VOKE-790649 format. One record per residue: z, x, y negated of N, C-alpha, C, O in turn; residue in three letters; residue number from 1. Coordinates in nm, 4 decimals, m for minus. Layout:
BEGIN
((Z, X, Y), (Z, X, Y), (Z, X, Y), (Z, X, Y), ALA, NUM)
...
This chain:
BEGIN
((0.0000, 0.0845, 0.1186), (0.0000, 0.0000, 0.0000), (0.0000, 0.0882, m0.1238), (0.0699, 0.1895, m0.1263), ALA, 1)
((m0.0768, 0.0524, m0.2270), (m0.0780, 0.1334, m0.3501), (0.0566, 0.1255, m0.4201), (0.1258, 0.0241, m0.4113), PRO, 2)
((0.0939, 0.2330, m0.4899), (0.2224, 0.2304, m0.5622), (0.2180, 0.1257, m0.6726), (0.1150, 0.1049, m0.7368), PRO, 3)
((0.3308, 0.0610, m0.6932), (0.3398, m0.0407, m0.7972), (0.3828, 0.0234, m0.9282), (0.4601, 0.1191, m0.9301), GLN, 4)
((0.3316, m0.0307, m1.0363), (0.3689, 0.0191, m1.1691), (0.5133, m0.0191, m1.1984), (0.5618, m0.1236, m1.1549), ALA, 5)
((0.5798, 0.0664, m1.2719), (0.7181, 0.0381, m1.3113), (0.7190, m0.0820, m1.4048), (0.6275, m0.0971, m1.4858), ALA, 6)
((0.8201, m0.1677, m1.3954), (0.8259, m0.2833, m1.4862), (0.8430, m0.2371, m1.6300), (0.9058, m0.1346, m1.6569), PRO, 7)
((0.7864, m0.3140, m1.7212), (0.7972, m0.2814, m1.8632), (0.9413, m0.3008, m1.9087), (1.0035, m0.4011, m1.8738), MET, 8)
((0.9957, m0.2064, m1.9863), (1.1327, m0.2227, m2.0361), (1.1368, m0.3347, m2.1394), (1.0356, m0.3638, m2.2031), PRO, 9)
((1.2521, m0.3974, m2.1565), (1.2616, m0.5041, m2.2566), (1.2428, m0.4467, m2.3962), (1.2767, m0.3313, m2.4220), PRO, 10)
((1.1887, m0.5276, m2.4854), (1.1685, m0.4839, m2.6240), (1.3030, m0.4770, m2.6943), (1.3883, m0.5633, m2.6734), ARG, 11)
((1.3232, m0.3751, m2.7778), (1.4498, m0.3677, m2.8516), (1.4566, m0.4772, m2.9573), (1.3545, m0.5229, m3.0087), PRO, 12)
((1.5775, m0.5173, m2.9880), (1.5980, m0.6175, m3.0925), (1.5612, m0.5558, m3.2266), (1.5855, m0.4369, m3.2471), ALA, 13)
((1.5034, m0.6324, m3.3187), (1.4672, m0.5761, m3.4492), (1.5914, m0.5321, m3.5264), (1.6971, m0.5949, m3.5199), PRO, 14)
((1.5749, m0.4236, m3.5984), (1.6854, m0.3728, m3.6799), (1.6969, m0.4590, m3.8051), (1.5962, m0.4972, m3.8646), ALA, 15)
((1.8191, m0.4889, m3.8443), (1.8401, m0.5721, m3.9628), (1.8616, m0.4883, m4.0881), (1.8318, m0.5335, m4.1986), HIS, 16)
((1.9122, m0.3685, m4.0722), (1.9341, m0.2807, m4.1865), (1.8617, m0.1496, m4.1603), (1.8674, m0.0955, m4.0499), ALA, 17)
((1.7942, m0.0994, m4.2612), (1.7233, 0.0267, m4.2455), (1.8235, 0.1412, m4.2400), (1.9156, 0.1472, m4.3215), ALA, 18)
((1.8060, 0.2324, m4.1438), (1.8967, 0.3466, m4.1377), (1.8683, 0.4430, m4.2523), (1.7602, 0.4412, m4.3113), PRO, 19)
((1.9654, 0.5260, m4.2825), (1.9475, 0.6264, m4.3871), (1.8392, 0.7238, m4.3426), (1.8325, 0.7575, m4.2244), ALA, 20)
((1.7540, 0.7700, m4.4343), (1.6485, 0.8625, m4.3959), (1.7066, 0.9925, m4.3419), (1.8084, 1.0416, m4.3908), PRO, 21)
((1.6409, 1.0470, m4.2411), (1.6835, 1.1732, m4.1815), (1.5807, 1.2800, m4.2164), (1.4706, 1.2491, m4.2622), ALA, 22)
((1.6171, 1.4043, m4.1945), (1.5257, 1.5146, m4.2209), (1.4068, 1.5039, m4.1259), (1.4252, 1.4680, m4.0097), ALA, 23)
((1.2842, 1.5344, m4.1725), (1.1662, 1.5224, m4.0864), (1.1775, 1.6013, m3.9567), (1.1358, 1.5523, m3.8518), PRO, 24)
((1.2323, 1.7211, m3.9609), (1.2454, 1.8012, m3.8392), (1.3375, 1.7327, m3.7394), (1.3108, 1.7326, m3.6192), ALA, 25)
((1.4461, 1.6744, m3.7894), (1.5399, 1.6050, m3.7007), (1.4742, 1.4818, m3.6404), (1.4957, 1.4507, m3.5232), ALA, 26)
((1.3947, 1.4121, m3.7194), (1.3248, 1.2941, m3.6684), (1.2269, 1.3356, m3.5593), (1.2229, 1.2747, m3.4524), ILE, 27)
((1.1485, 1.4386, m3.5862), (1.0506, 1.4851, m3.4880), (1.1152, 1.5271, m3.3580), (1.0659, 1.4935, m3.2503), GLY, 28)
((1.2248, 1.6002, m3.3666), (1.2941, 1.6447, m3.2454), (1.3495, 1.5257, m3.1692), (1.3416, 1.5211, m3.0465), ALA, 29)
((1.4051, 1.4301, m3.2406), (1.4614, 1.3112, m3.1766), (1.3524, 1.2294, m3.1084), (1.3690, 1.1864, m2.9942), SER, 30)
((1.2413, 1.2080, m3.1778), (1.1311, 1.1296, m3.1215), (1.0732, 1.2004, m3.0006), (1.0504, 1.1376, m2.8972), VAL, 31)
((1.0487, 1.3317, m3.0121), (0.9932, 1.4056, m2.8992), (1.0869, 1.4023, m2.7801), (1.0418, 1.3886, m2.6664), ASN, 32)
((1.2163, 1.4145, m2.8040), (1.3127, 1.4085, m2.6946), (1.3113, 1.2721, m2.6283), (1.3153, 1.2621, m2.5057), GLY, 33)
((1.3057, 1.1675, m2.7088), (1.3024, 1.0303, m2.6555), (1.1741, 1.0077, m2.5757), (1.1778, 0.9552, m2.4644), HIS, 34)
((1.0604, 1.0479, m2.6336), (0.9331, 1.0285, m2.5645), (0.9251, 1.1123, m2.4378), (0.8728, 1.0663, m2.3363), LEU, 35)
((0.9759, 1.2339, m2.4425), (0.9740, 1.3190, m2.3234), (1.0537, 1.2536, m2.2115), (1.0129, 1.2577, m2.0954), ALA, 36)
((1.1670, 1.1934, m2.2458), (1.2466, 1.1230, m2.1455), (1.1707, 1.0056, m2.0868), (1.1725, 0.9843, m1.9656), GLY, 37)
((1.1035, 0.9287, m2.1727), (1.0245, 0.8142, m2.1253), (0.9101, 0.8609, m2.0353), (0.8820, 0.7990, m1.9327), LYS, 38)
((0.8445, 0.9702, m2.0741), (0.7343, 1.0215, m1.9932), (0.7848, 1.0722, m1.8587), (0.7178, 1.0568, m1.7566), LEU, 39)
((0.9035, 1.1329, m1.8591), (0.9637, 1.1772, m1.7337), (0.9931, 1.0599, m1.6423), (0.9770, 1.0698, m1.5206), GLY, 40)
((1.0366, 0.9480, m1.7008), (1.0640, 0.8271, m1.6221), (0.9369, 0.7735, m1.5575), (0.9430, 0.7072, m1.4540), GLU, 41)
((0.8221, 0.8017, m1.6178), (0.6946, 0.7569, m1.5615), (0.6486, 0.8465, m1.4471), (0.5471, 0.8192, m1.3831), LEU, 42)
((0.7229, 0.9526, m1.4221), (0.6884, 1.0422, m1.3124), (0.5970, 1.1560, m1.3521), (0.5411, 1.2233, m1.2654), GLY, 43)
((0.5805, 1.1790, m1.4820), (0.4966, 1.2903, m1.5262), (0.5722, 1.4216, m1.5118), (0.6942, 1.4269, m1.5276), LEU, 44)
((0.4984, 1.5263, m1.4818), (0.5595, 1.6591, m1.4752), (0.5900, 1.7041, m1.6177), (0.5347, 1.6486, m1.7126), THR, 45)
((0.6767, 1.8031, m1.6343), (0.7036, 1.8535, m1.7702), (0.5766, 1.8998, m1.8413), (0.5629, 1.8802, m1.9621), PRO, 46)
((0.4839, 1.9609, m1.7680), (0.3587, 2.0060, m1.8289), (0.2749, 1.8865, m1.8753), (0.2159, 1.8897, m1.9833), GLN, 47)
((0.2700, 1.7816, m1.7934), (0.1957, 1.6619, m1.8328), (0.2605, 1.5954, m1.9537), (0.1908, 1.5517, m2.0452), GLN, 48)
((0.3930, 1.5876, m1.9547), (0.4644, 1.5280, m2.0677), (0.4378, 1.6077, m2.1949), (0.4162, 1.5493, m2.3011), ALA, 49)
((0.4393, 1.7413, m2.1854), (0.4104, 1.8255, m2.3020), (0.2690, 1.7999, m2.3535), (0.2471, 1.7944, m2.4745), ASP, 50)
((0.1728, 1.7842, m2.2620), (0.0342, 1.7589, m2.3023), (0.0223, 1.6241, m2.3733), (m0.0474, 1.6131, m2.4742), ALA, 51)
((0.0898, 1.5220, m2.3213), (0.0866, 1.3894, m2.3848), (0.1507, 1.3961, m2.5230), (0.0986, 1.3378, m2.6181), VAL, 52)
((0.2632, 1.4667, m2.5352), (0.3300, 1.4790, m2.6651), (0.2408, 1.5513, m2.7659), (0.2327, 1.5108, m2.8819), LEU, 53)
((0.1739, 1.6584, m2.7220), (0.0864, 1.7332, m2.8124), (m0.0301, 1.6459, m2.8578), (m0.0652, 1.6453, m2.9758), ALA, 54)
((m0.0900, 1.5726, m2.7647), (m0.2016, 1.4847, m2.7995), (m0.1556, 1.3742, m2.8938), (m0.2244, 1.3419, m2.9906), LEU, 55)
((m0.0399, 1.3169, m2.8655), (0.0145, 1.2114, m2.9516), (0.0383, 1.2639, m3.0925), (0.0059, 1.1971, m3.1907), SER, 56)
((0.0947, 1.3829, m3.1020), (0.1215, 1.4443, m3.2318), (m0.0093, 1.4626, m3.3089), (m0.0156, 1.4344, m3.4286), ARG, 57)
((m0.1144, 1.5104, m3.2393), (m0.2438, 1.5311, m3.3044), (m0.3028, 1.3997, m3.3555), (m0.3538, 1.3934, m3.4674), ASP, 58)
((m0.2958, 1.2957, m3.2738), (m0.3518, 1.1660, m3.3126), (m0.2769, 1.1098, m3.4326), (m0.3389, 1.0623, m3.5277), VAL, 59)
((m0.1449, 1.1149, m3.4289), (m0.0645, 1.0631, m3.5403), (m0.0945, 1.1412, m3.6674), (m0.1079, 1.0825, m3.7747), VAL, 60)
((m0.1051, 1.2725, m3.6561), (m0.1333, 1.3544, m3.7742), (m0.2690, 1.3185, m3.8340), (m0.2815, 1.3080, m3.9561), GLU, 61)
((m0.3708, 1.2994, m3.7499), (m0.5031, 1.2623, m3.8005), (m0.4992, 1.1277, m3.8723), (m0.5583, 1.1123, m3.9792), ARG, 62)
((m0.4303, 1.0313, m3.8141), (m0.4206, 0.8985, m3.8758), (m0.3494, 0.9076, m4.0101), (m0.3933, 0.8477, m4.1082), VAL, 63)
((m0.2399, 0.9822, m4.0146), (m0.1641, 0.9962, m4.1394), (m0.2504, 1.0599, m4.2476), (m0.2485, 1.0151, m4.3622), VAL, 64)
((m0.3263, 1.1643, m4.2127), (m0.4106, 1.2299, m4.3126), (m0.5218, 1.1381, m4.3623), (m0.5718, 1.1574, m4.4731), TRP, 65)
((m0.5615, 1.0389, m4.2831), (m0.6632, 0.9437, m4.3278), (m0.6025, 0.8306, m4.4104), (m0.6607, 0.7894, m4.5108), GLU, 66)
((m0.4872, 0.7804, m4.3696), (m0.4303, 0.6597, m4.4298), (m0.3476, 0.6887, m4.5544), (m0.3621, 0.6190, m4.6548), VAL, 67)
((m0.2624, 0.7886, m4.5504), (m0.1687, 0.8131, m4.6602), (m0.2398, 0.8427, m4.7927), (m0.2013, 0.7851, m4.8944), VAL, 68)
((m0.3414, 0.9293, m4.7966), (m0.4067, 0.9520, m4.9268), (m0.4683, 0.8249, m4.9852), (m0.4597, 0.8024, m5.1059), PRO, 69)
((m0.5299, 0.7421, m4.9017), (m0.5884, 0.6174, m4.9507), (m0.4802, 0.5236, m5.0021), (m0.4958, 0.4606, m5.1067), GLN, 70)
((m0.3715, 0.5149, m4.9287), (m0.2604, 0.4294, m4.9697), (m0.2004, 0.4793, m5.1010), (m0.1717, 0.4001, m5.1907), LEU, 71)
((m0.1816, 0.6101, m5.1117), (m0.1256, 0.6674, m5.2346), (m0.2179, 0.6403, m5.3533), (m0.1714, 0.6055, m5.4618), ALA, 72)
((m0.3479, 0.6562, m5.3326), (m0.4436, 0.6309, m5.4405), (m0.4362, 0.4855, m5.4868), (m0.4360, 0.4583, m5.6069), GLU, 73)
((m0.4301, 0.3934, m5.3929), (m0.4207, 0.2513, m5.4267), (m0.2931, 0.2225, m5.5042), (m0.2956, 0.1509, m5.6043), THR, 74)
((m0.1818, 0.2780, m5.4581), (m0.0536, 0.2544, m5.5253), (m0.0536, 0.3122, m5.6662), (m0.0006, 0.2505, m5.7586), MET, 75)
((m0.1124, 0.4298, m5.6833), (m0.1178, 0.4930, m5.8153), (m0.2032, 0.4090, m5.9103), (m0.1652, 0.3869, m6.0253), ILE, 76)
((m0.3183, 0.3623, m5.8619), (m0.4054, 0.2790, m5.9461), (m0.3349, 0.1499, m5.9870), (m0.3447, 0.1071, m6.1020), LYS, 77)
((m0.2639, 0.0883, m5.8929), (m0.1907, m0.0346, m5.9250), (m0.0819, m0.0085, m6.0283), (m0.0608, m0.0897, m6.1184), GLU, 78)
((m0.0132, 0.1039, m6.0158), (0.0926, 0.1375, m6.1118), (0.0331, 0.1648, m6.2497), (0.0906, 0.1241, m6.3506), GLU, 79)
((m0.0800, 0.2325, m6.2553), (m0.1457, 0.2585, m6.3840), (m0.1855, 0.1266, m6.4497), (m0.1647, 0.1076, m6.5696), ILE, 80)
((m0.2427, 0.0356, m6.3708), (m0.2807, m0.0952, m6.4258), (m0.1586, m0.1705, m6.4764), (m0.1636, m0.2327, m6.5824), GLN, 81)
((m0.0496, m0.1653, m6.4018), (0.0733, m0.2337, m6.4433), (0.1255, m0.1745, m6.5738), (0.1655, m0.2486, m6.6635), ARG, 82)
((0.1254, m0.0415, m6.5852), (0.1750, 0.0241, m6.7058), (0.0851, m0.0044, m6.8262), (0.1341, m0.0161, m6.9385), LEU, 83)
((m0.0455, m0.0155, m6.8036), (m0.1372, m0.0423, m6.9141), (m0.1215, m0.1851, m6.9658), (m0.1529, m0.2117, m7.0818), MET, 84)
((m0.0743, m0.2760, m6.8836), (m0.0534, m0.4147, m6.9260), (0.0712, m0.4292, m7.0114), (0.0818, m0.5233, m7.0901), LYS, 85)
((0.1652, m0.3376, m6.9970), (0.2922, m0.3464, m7.0718), (0.2754, m0.3105, m7.2162), (0.3722, m0.3130, m7.2922), GLU, 86)
């Protein structure tokens, strides 16, 4: 019989209060540690988990470099328009 996929974990409850911002390095280490644990639970070897983390990091970085400048430009233009109306 083929192996069965692990059941999906329950979704976490939404947070009601935003946590205080943490240092980017601490966030990255925490996220990577959490994801590495999840990947290990899926039965991936440490090398496979490292490869998935590296690929994920690359994809997120590419998306951020595409989205953030456009978002910043839009926000700046809106703020300039708001200030010019005052």
